[in-house]
Legacy VTK file of the C-alpha trace (Angstrom):
# vtk DataFile Version 3.0
C-alpha trace
ASCII
DATASET POLYDATA
POINTS 547 float
0.130 0.048 0.001
1.200 3.168 -0.406
2.458 5.809 2.424
1.455 9.242 1.331
3.029 12.327 3.421
-0.406 13.419 5.054
-1.239 12.305 8.444
-4.154 10.617 9.512
-7.261 13.576 9.570
-9.011 12.135 12.755
-6.196 12.943 15.181
-5.497 16.482 13.723
-6.619 19.293 15.671
-6.661 16.957 19.477
-5.268 16.909 22.675
-4.795 14.268 24.931
-5.173 13.606 28.581
-3.058 10.448 29.942
-5.056 9.271 33.082
-2.811 5.974 33.655
-0.041 4.192 32.172
1.200 0.741 33.343
1.999 -2.515 32.517
1.458 -5.794 34.942
0.273 -9.453 34.931
-2.973 -9.053 37.340
-6.144 -8.374 36.515
-6.618 -4.457 36.966
-9.814 -3.208 38.141
-11.038 -1.759 34.709
-11.020 -5.528 33.566
-13.879 -6.605 36.116
-16.690 -5.977 33.662
-16.686 -2.389 35.201
-17.381 -0.147 32.330
-14.657 1.728 31.176
-14.108 5.527 31.997
-11.970 6.175 29.235
-10.565 5.183 25.941
-8.521 1.931 26.694
-5.610 0.686 24.735
-4.715 -2.601 25.691
-1.630 -4.790 24.667
-1.135 -8.077 25.195
3.008 -8.698 25.536
2.402 -12.458 27.022
0.200 -15.288 27.625
-3.177 -16.253 26.282
-6.544 -15.811 27.646
-10.235 -14.700 26.903
-11.473 -11.261 27.083
-15.153 -10.683 27.321
-16.104 -6.809 25.773
-20.128 -6.104 26.706
-20.253 -9.872 27.542
-19.504 -11.441 24.196
-16.147 -13.716 24.384
-12.798 -13.229 22.728
-9.655 -15.070 22.439
-6.573 -12.850 23.655
-3.335 -13.530 21.859
0.327 -12.490 22.270
1.756 -9.637 20.912
-1.937 -8.488 19.885
-3.562 -4.671 20.357
-7.050 -4.100 21.466
-8.951 -0.507 21.505
-12.156 -0.046 23.461
-14.335 3.513 23.748
-15.379 4.791 27.041
-18.579 2.769 28.536
-17.145 -0.464 27.366
-17.782 -3.224 29.873
-14.316 -5.467 29.622
-13.946 -8.669 31.899
-10.047 -10.147 31.156
-9.186 -13.660 32.141
-5.816 -16.291 31.800
-6.775 -19.546 29.852
-5.949 -21.443 33.055
-4.367 -21.139 36.110
-1.027 -22.102 34.723
-0.989 -19.276 31.864
1.007 -16.276 33.089
-0.772 -12.970 31.004
1.766 -10.048 30.665
0.099 -6.703 29.465
0.092 -3.022 29.044
-2.305 -0.708 29.468
-2.964 2.894 28.520
-6.168 4.558 29.657
-6.354 8.275 28.156
-8.922 10.777 26.963
-8.971 12.686 23.615
-10.414 16.488 23.458
-10.925 17.639 20.064
-10.509 21.855 19.245
-14.086 22.834 18.171
-13.970 26.403 18.239
-10.606 29.097 19.138
-10.159 32.931 18.914
-6.987 34.704 19.950
-8.210 34.851 23.683
-9.764 31.853 23.704
-10.273 27.661 22.948
-12.844 25.434 23.382
-11.977 22.116 23.423
-14.584 18.796 23.283
-14.117 14.883 24.708
-13.811 12.754 21.873
-15.987 9.244 22.701
-14.605 7.690 19.648
-11.835 5.940 17.780
-11.857 4.681 14.111
-10.754 1.528 15.424
-12.220 -0.913 18.095
-11.604 -4.215 19.659
-8.621 -5.969 18.045
-6.500 -3.939 15.875
-5.336 -5.978 12.504
-1.604 -4.902 13.593
1.092 -6.757 15.639
1.623 -4.741 18.770
5.588 -5.638 19.255
5.954 -2.807 16.989
4.593 -0.598 19.380
6.465 -2.203 22.425
9.114 0.477 23.235
6.125 3.016 23.227
4.135 1.308 26.075
7.171 0.343 27.689
8.545 3.848 27.902
4.954 5.301 28.718
5.055 2.723 31.658
8.165 3.532 32.999
6.287 7.156 33.515
4.275 5.835 36.450
0.625 5.267 36.637
0.075 9.201 36.935
2.114 10.223 34.358
0.721 13.820 33.541
2.070 14.632 37.353
5.562 13.577 35.709
6.079 14.366 31.910
3.081 15.340 30.540
4.443 16.599 27.232
6.689 13.773 26.209
4.070 10.524 27.168
1.290 12.816 25.200
3.894 12.649 22.272
4.596 8.558 22.889
0.594 8.127 22.962
0.126 10.433 19.646
3.262 8.698 17.961
1.203 4.914 19.088
-2.404 5.859 17.830
-0.714 7.138 14.738
0.874 4.107 14.043
-2.132 2.145 14.675
-4.281 4.130 12.298
-1.217 3.616 9.219
-0.499 -0.031 9.728
-4.347 -0.787 10.122
-5.537 0.799 7.675
-7.368 -1.191 4.531
-4.637 -3.110 2.367
-7.149 -3.062 -0.315
-5.893 -0.509 -2.909
-8.613 2.115 -4.595
-8.377 2.533 -8.367
-6.420 6.014 -8.281
-3.530 4.247 -6.083
-3.113 1.456 -8.075
-2.645 3.330 -11.194
0.022 5.321 -9.266
1.461 2.433 -7.912
2.115 0.884 -11.536
3.916 4.207 -12.308
5.968 4.054 -8.994
7.075 0.375 -9.335
8.464 1.565 -13.333
10.145 4.509 -12.388
12.363 2.246 -9.801
12.860 -0.386 -12.529
13.172 1.407 -15.491
15.043 4.763 -13.987
18.420 4.269 -16.285
16.073 4.792 -18.938
14.214 8.415 -21.316
11.643 8.860 -18.936
8.749 11.364 -20.052
5.976 12.492 -18.057
3.781 11.597 -21.168
4.302 7.939 -20.917
3.767 7.768 -16.910
0.349 9.491 -17.532
-0.336 7.086 -20.213
0.366 4.351 -17.944
-1.804 5.673 -15.253
-4.703 6.367 -18.000
-4.361 10.103 -17.390
-3.758 13.419 -18.568
0.096 14.390 -18.035
-1.457 17.477 -15.944
-3.649 15.663 -13.793
-1.374 12.603 -13.477
1.217 15.065 -12.148
-1.220 16.547 -9.692
-1.897 12.922 -8.389
1.405 12.352 -8.279
2.909 15.382 -6.386
0.002 15.010 -3.878
1.059 11.338 -2.554
4.796 11.729 -3.057
5.259 15.124 -1.999
7.516 15.948 -5.150
6.731 15.739 -9.093
7.364 12.481 -11.244
10.203 14.569 -12.913
11.942 15.341 -9.341
11.123 11.607 -7.941
13.179 10.372 -10.955
16.025 12.602 -10.232
16.390 11.925 -7.005
15.597 8.404 -7.285
19.025 7.890 -9.712
20.845 10.216 -7.630
19.913 8.001 -4.410
21.360 4.944 -7.015
24.303 6.402 -7.648
25.191 7.187 -3.954
24.586 3.746 -3.105
27.293 2.477 -5.942
29.785 5.397 -4.906
29.433 3.920 -1.028
29.607 0.357 -2.211
31.491 0.079 -5.365
34.679 0.625 -6.164
33.102 1.718 -10.115
33.813 4.978 -11.540
32.166 8.569 -12.009
31.632 7.897 -15.583
30.386 4.295 -15.299
27.843 5.126 -12.516
26.410 7.939 -14.250
25.936 5.697 -17.038
24.470 2.692 -15.217
21.945 5.601 -14.031
21.110 7.024 -17.153
23.363 10.178 -17.478
25.274 9.908 -20.933
26.961 12.864 -20.204
29.534 12.293 -16.631
29.841 16.350 -16.232
26.158 16.613 -16.445
25.356 14.050 -14.025
28.191 15.083 -11.650
26.597 18.884 -11.719
22.849 17.896 -10.537
24.805 15.605 -8.209
25.799 18.276 -6.400
22.523 20.321 -7.070
20.805 17.572 -5.663
23.211 16.648 -2.136
25.379 19.868 -1.874
28.358 17.381 -2.434
30.536 16.699 -5.461
30.474 12.430 -5.905
34.048 12.312 -4.684
33.309 14.804 -1.813
30.305 11.994 -0.790
31.507 9.202 0.123
34.538 10.872 2.291
32.104 13.463 4.575
31.828 11.821 8.051
29.422 13.962 8.966
26.359 12.555 7.272
22.889 12.627 8.582
21.798 9.009 8.924
18.317 7.083 9.655
18.860 3.817 10.903
16.051 1.126 10.453
17.386 -1.371 12.907
17.816 -0.782 16.585
21.196 -2.660 17.110
22.640 -1.083 13.813
21.147 2.497 16.195
23.203 0.994 18.565
26.449 0.392 16.333
26.296 4.442 14.881
26.083 5.357 18.914
29.023 3.152 19.634
30.921 4.623 16.789
30.301 8.510 18.289
27.433 9.050 15.745
23.547 10.142 16.572
21.169 9.384 13.786
18.601 11.984 13.504
15.784 9.339 13.167
16.005 5.718 13.916
14.471 2.269 15.935
15.532 2.220 19.197
16.089 0.044 21.576
15.734 0.625 25.477
19.390 -0.485 26.634
21.198 2.125 24.826
21.343 6.292 26.261
20.415 7.724 22.969
17.367 10.420 22.870
16.806 11.021 18.674
13.065 10.867 17.190
11.953 7.504 17.330
10.888 5.402 14.669
7.984 2.600 14.764
9.198 0.541 12.300
8.309 -3.136 10.495
10.630 -6.046 12.507
10.346 -8.280 9.652
9.643 -8.539 5.862
6.036 -9.915 6.499
5.371 -6.842 8.587
3.428 -3.932 7.461
5.383 -0.612 6.007
3.023 1.405 7.385
5.027 4.913 8.416
4.628 8.131 6.566
7.095 9.125 3.764
6.567 12.593 5.465
8.896 11.366 8.827
11.834 10.553 6.487
11.323 13.780 4.029
11.534 15.877 6.856
14.566 14.772 8.202
16.875 15.221 4.640
19.124 12.077 5.791
22.379 11.363 3.623
22.065 7.680 4.718
19.293 4.784 5.349
20.636 1.891 7.161
18.500 -0.952 7.328
18.592 -5.088 8.032
18.431 -6.733 4.448
15.179 -8.589 5.352
13.452 -4.978 4.971
15.236 -3.404 2.213
12.716 -4.043 -0.649
10.205 -2.471 1.279
11.737 0.444 2.266
13.194 0.789 -1.394
9.496 0.739 -2.652
8.613 3.292 -0.152
11.678 5.991 0.220
14.191 4.995 -2.051
13.764 8.322 -3.247
14.525 9.956 -0.238
18.019 8.949 0.488
20.194 5.899 -0.829
19.423 2.974 1.330
22.077 0.323 2.167
21.307 -3.499 3.679
24.315 -4.723 6.566
23.464 -8.462 5.747
22.061 -9.258 9.276
22.279 -13.668 9.265
25.297 -13.687 7.171
27.821 -11.386 9.002
28.482 -11.624 13.246
28.932 -8.487 15.034
32.304 -7.324 14.431
31.664 -7.439 10.305
28.246 -5.451 11.165
30.490 -2.786 13.072
33.541 -2.611 10.043
31.009 -2.619 7.429
28.994 0.525 9.233
32.399 2.377 9.876
33.662 1.947 7.025
30.450 3.382 4.936
30.420 6.751 7.979
34.252 7.092 7.494
34.448 5.701 11.339
37.205 2.386 10.819
39.579 4.035 13.326
36.430 4.157 16.193
35.401 0.671 15.348
39.080 -0.957 15.750
39.341 1.195 18.706
36.203 -0.469 20.279
36.991 -4.194 18.983
40.247 -3.681 20.770
39.027 -2.584 23.669
36.326 -4.875 23.959
39.243 -7.755 23.626
41.133 -6.079 26.543
38.396 -6.157 28.776
37.187 -9.720 27.890
40.714 -11.083 28.059
40.785 -9.429 31.866
37.389 -10.901 32.523
38.941 -14.120 30.855
41.687 -14.401 33.440
39.612 -13.507 36.580
37.178 -16.445 36.150
40.010 -19.217 35.517
39.830 -19.830 39.372
36.085 -20.148 39.139
35.344 -21.844 35.850
38.223 -23.349 34.469
37.811 -25.947 31.878
34.172 -25.953 32.621
31.434 -25.706 29.880
28.275 -23.416 29.854
25.136 -23.872 28.332
22.685 -21.066 27.391
18.921 -21.603 27.210
16.071 -19.585 26.297
12.878 -20.403 27.991
9.605 -18.437 26.856
6.512 -19.780 27.644
6.376 -23.293 26.531
9.032 -22.795 24.212
13.143 -23.930 25.188
16.309 -22.993 22.830
19.556 -23.782 23.180
21.907 -20.897 21.856
25.417 -21.090 20.030
27.621 -18.425 19.155
25.322 -15.574 18.382
23.092 -13.387 19.898
23.038 -14.078 23.724
26.030 -16.996 23.025
28.301 -14.295 21.844
29.503 -13.146 25.020
30.059 -16.514 26.780
31.371 -18.502 23.677
33.790 -15.802 21.816
34.584 -12.928 24.235
34.867 -15.006 27.383
35.791 -18.138 25.301
33.784 -20.789 27.316
33.321 -24.139 26.104
29.931 -25.539 25.099
28.016 -28.711 25.972
29.856 -31.140 23.107
26.523 -31.244 20.958
26.133 -27.528 20.720
30.215 -27.435 19.277
29.381 -29.402 16.784
26.390 -27.767 15.701
28.728 -24.345 15.965
31.503 -25.660 13.834
28.771 -25.943 10.649
29.196 -22.656 9.892
31.533 -19.377 10.355
31.830 -18.508 13.624
28.866 -16.344 14.918
26.748 -16.499 11.442
23.569 -18.594 10.275
22.797 -20.584 13.323
21.662 -18.619 16.634
20.051 -21.379 18.072
18.020 -25.287 18.288
14.593 -25.649 19.455
14.779 -28.267 22.303
12.209 -30.411 24.123
12.543 -30.472 28.369
14.071 -34.285 28.079
16.766 -33.136 25.109
17.836 -30.768 27.979
20.129 -33.681 28.813
22.012 -33.913 25.625
23.456 -30.388 26.354
25.449 -31.295 29.912
27.434 -28.623 31.584
28.866 -27.326 34.542
27.382 -23.943 34.612
23.693 -23.140 32.349
22.368 -20.067 32.146
18.494 -19.427 31.557
17.387 -16.398 29.243
13.389 -15.581 31.200
11.692 -12.966 29.533
8.837 -12.915 32.891
8.656 -14.493 36.563
6.380 -16.966 34.852
9.079 -18.350 32.487
11.567 -18.195 35.697
8.979 -20.256 38.099
8.701 -23.226 34.747
12.225 -23.599 34.834
12.298 -24.186 38.613
9.509 -26.426 38.342
11.333 -28.259 35.465
14.444 -28.411 37.980
12.560 -29.884 40.691
10.113 -31.924 38.895
11.965 -33.469 35.550
14.270 -36.235 36.438
16.341 -35.454 33.404
17.083 -31.664 34.722
17.674 -33.148 38.334
20.310 -34.756 36.948
22.122 -32.176 34.951
25.321 -31.792 36.332
24.964 -28.032 37.020
21.500 -28.198 38.287
23.066 -30.717 40.549
25.505 -28.470 41.381
23.457 -25.307 41.825
25.161 -23.715 39.158
22.041 -22.539 37.310
21.732 -18.604 36.646
18.795 -16.465 35.080
19.523 -13.664 32.612
17.123 -11.018 31.189
15.683 -12.139 27.854
15.150 -8.690 26.328
18.383 -7.262 26.990
20.263 -10.437 26.006
18.768 -10.962 22.483
20.331 -7.600 21.555
23.141 -8.322 19.248
25.220 -4.577 19.253
28.288 -3.606 20.454
26.862 -0.843 23.552
24.796 -3.656 25.174
27.755 -6.701 24.341
29.961 -4.739 26.730
27.350 -4.768 29.847
26.615 -8.365 29.165
30.196 -9.036 29.104
30.145 -7.732 33.224
27.058 -9.237 34.114
28.022 -12.882 33.183
31.330 -11.794 34.896
29.328 -11.211 37.885
27.262 -14.328 37.485
30.169 -16.742 37.390
32.088 -15.260 40.406
29.114 -15.103 42.801
28.159 -18.311 44.914
26.915 -21.106 43.160
23.901 -21.669 45.309
20.655 -20.466 44.464
17.897 -19.335 47.223
15.672 -19.918 44.780
16.574 -24.072 44.563
LINES 1 548
547 0 1 2 3 4 5 6 7 8 9 10 11 12 13 14 15 16 17 18 19 20 21 22 23 24 25 26 27 28 29 30 31 32 33 34 35 36 37 38 39 40 41 42 43 44 45 46 47 48 49 50 51 52 53 54 55 56 57 58 59 60 61 62 63 64 65 66 67 68 69 70 71 72 73 74 75 76 77 78 79 80 81 82 83 84 85 86 87 88 89 90 91 92 93 94 95 96 97 98 99 100 101 102 103 104 105 106 107 108 109 110 111 112 113 114 115 116 117 118 119 120 121 122 123 124 125 126 127 128 129 130 131 132 133 134 135 136 137 138 139 140 141 142 143 144 145 146 147 148 149 150 151 152 153 154 155 156 157 158 159 160 161 162 163 164 165 166 167 168 169 170 171 172 173 174 175 176 177 178 179 180 181 182 183 184 185 186 187 188 189 190 191 192 193 194 195 196 197 198 199 200 201 202 203 204 205 206 207 208 209 210 211 212 213 214 215 216 217 218 219 220 221 222 223 224 225 226 227 228 229 230 231 232 233 234 235 236 237 238 239 240 241 242 243 244 245 246 247 248 249 250 251 252 253 254 255 256 257 258 259 260 261 262 263 264 265 266 267 268 269 270 271 272 273 274 275 276 277 278 279 280 281 282 283 284 285 286 287 288 289 290 291 292 293 294 295 296 297 298 299 300 301 302 303 304 305 306 307 308 309 310 311 312 313 314 315 316 317 318 319 320 321 322 323 324 325 326 327 328 329 330 331 332 333 334 335 336 337 338 339 340 341 342 343 344 345 346 347 348 349 350 351 352 353 354 355 356 357 358 359 360 361 362 363 364 365 366 367 368 369 370 371 372 373 374 375 376 377 378 379 380 381 382 383 384 385 386 387 388 389 390 391 392 393 394 395 396 397 398 399 400 401 402 403 404 405 406 407 408 409 410 411 412 413 414 415 416 417 418 419 420 421 422 423 424 425 426 427 428 429 430 431 432 433 434 435 436 437 438 439 440 441 442 443 444 445 446 447 448 449 450 451 452 453 454 455 456 457 458 459 460 461 462 463 464 465 466 467 468 469 470 471 472 473 474 475 476 477 478 479 480 481 482 483 484 485 486 487 488 489 490 491 492 493 494 495 496 497 498 499 500 501 502 503 504 505 506 507 508 509 510 511 512 513 514 515 516 517 518 519 520 521 522 523 524 525 526 527 528 529 530 531 532 533 534 535 536 537 538 539 540 541 542 543 544 545 546
């Protein structure tokens, strides 16, 4: 679906009053069949259950969003006593501007919202905003009302965009046909008459429709598209400028260079050497890399463990997720470069390839060190990347020496427990600090799996059943859990499952818990935090009070 520049009209001229923003696993008062006093936005982060809406039963699923208007009666229950629900909610009011003059403005409370019930968009895309609002506490208005209102606006605006109907109207279809043609034939001689003919519109009317949707004329769009393709080649290849000019549709190298400078403010040769590029990051790990290299992106997908203040973007995490975000966000930033993972490259190119060059850093086929060096070379910060790698190795070596008396030649296993799922991790993501930074020994079965791939690439984890834990015998056992319910399940298995009771780490009380959300971040700033936490856990007493 096209993502035009204009924002959703429902949110124009409104103010928000946030009554409560909270996260919990116990059923709140408002979910016991009492009429809602405010709009209620509910995100089910974990578990399954039932939601009764005015007496009608609906199934609750993980990562779902639900919106309900004031006056609705809600009742919330878990599927069974063993299921743990984890959810966020925001109670708020909307006030719409009705009348204004120089001395007075009048607002009326808005009791409706365009979407009701379960919203057809994954809630995980908004999890960071829920977390930030919940972190402000139950009475956010008394603490930082303006930033909390901005979080809420970003969330509601994103929900309305993501949940818009996917069916294109006739004009959208005509316009998209020509946009696809431009994306695939930008190096050819393309005229407005030909594009208008494809759209079956008069040329002047076609130009008007195009500019309304894309905020620029077809001619300017094509020029920007060509220049961004040229920038991608300049950054990623050793091609001569005359060859790049030909590849993007210019027969005259000097005319190309002149248009390039008019478009970007730099000559082609200066562009590649510029260390002060304005960057947008579409991936939170790559945002972390930029921060580590001393760069602050003008807008970015963020994670909550990085102390970075910039414009946060609500973006799809996977290729199957809808794009949703408005072009206006990107156009207003005037970026020189956009970074993303390779799994969302096609969507980014479809929606914003005319805004700036888009470069995808391979996610699975490269490890964290390759990610850092690749990004550093793009932004001319190679010395900073080499320095971080050196400092991290020095820090790890110091900790390795301190652990020799505690760990020695012992083996370490890493297991993720989330709901009913168990995964054993190798030398990527959670396993990087243990198996690469600290050079600890994995269980024999995991070692064989890791040897099948270049270190730190492709293989991340192997799913197991509870009884298969015995195949990963180790002296130390780490469990990454997301909730207290996950932790209780691990403790119950240690107590009641014979295979778990026989496991060496369980017998010797060398079992440790780590936070899944923090340890799943595969990026340099957080890797250093993980390194310190691993050292602290491995040097502490082997006995656990919980067992």
